[in-house]
C-alpha angles and dihedrals in degrees: 000000000000119000115239115230116252114250115213111219117220112246107231091202096056113092127146092342093303108115092181095058117076122217108261090223091057099041117117125224089265090052091053091049091051090049090050091049091051092051093047091050091053090049091050092050090050091050091048093051091047091050091052090051091052090046091054093048095036098129099053091041093051090047091052094048092046094057095096090051091047090054090054092049092047091057090066095039096253131135120257101251133134126230115246113203096171132043090230095046097094090051092046090050090053090051092046094050092046091052095048092043092049091055092048093048091047095050094101090052092045093052092044093051091045090052093048090053095047101037098069090059095052131087119257095259090047091053091053090049098046103043100067092039091061087062092045090049090055092050093048091048089055091047091052091050092050091050091049092052092047091049096044098088090055091047091052090047091053095045099044106030109019099040099025099046128209097313095077130075122197106241109144134176114243095242092051092049094047091048090053092045092050093050091050093049093047092046093055093040092053092045090055090058092068097091092047092054095045095046093047091050088054093047093056093043099247093117129027127213089236090059092053091047092052093051102051093123091051089047092056091054091044093050093049093047093046092048090050091051099048097037108096095200100056094205119132093237095059091040090056093047089055099038097051097060090042091059091044087054088051091056091044091054090053091051093049093046093048094049093047092048090057093052101037117072091196092056089053091049095054094046 
């Protein structure tokens, strides 16, 4: 009786010397769901820790965020105080600020966990393209938020004094002011993600620089409409401040995509 050769079964849990980490190509749907749950839990823990940090340093953070409102109040010789229309409003504001602040502080962790979940399912060239742009996206998000905070005093001046006239006095509740501030910060942060999205689409071959060049007029309309949608103020001044850098980012993405296409043989092959 002839002996049958022994067949060595491939261990699906053995990858790169890490027996506890399954190969993404061999993971089942349940495995992907478990991986997603793990990533979401880590994101939630990061947000919770960030919220606790904001709760502990609530007073200095609120003073910093209130500075644009204080400048507006100082122009009319008034103290920098908020109007409380509900006994629970100060506590609710503290919860609201802690929640928003926790999300903002946890953004690097959120983007990192999102990248770790997405990267194993991408091709090698897509991994190389996505990894550094997660870092750039975080930096641009922070730059947009800083610009929004720097521009906020002027926006309040235009909305209250220039457009409202002399019959209005700036006396806001804290939750209304923080809601407006959050919308402004998110609007500028999202707008600053435009070059990251366009450049990445060019890197993976979904969009070509020539296509973007041939649609500049459409891009102008798209940028203005998008700025009008995400801008919470709705005034032409703020819309222009947001739309101009967005279109400049559009042109910058064309320049980056064109230069990379000339130097990268793979980018020329997928075009």
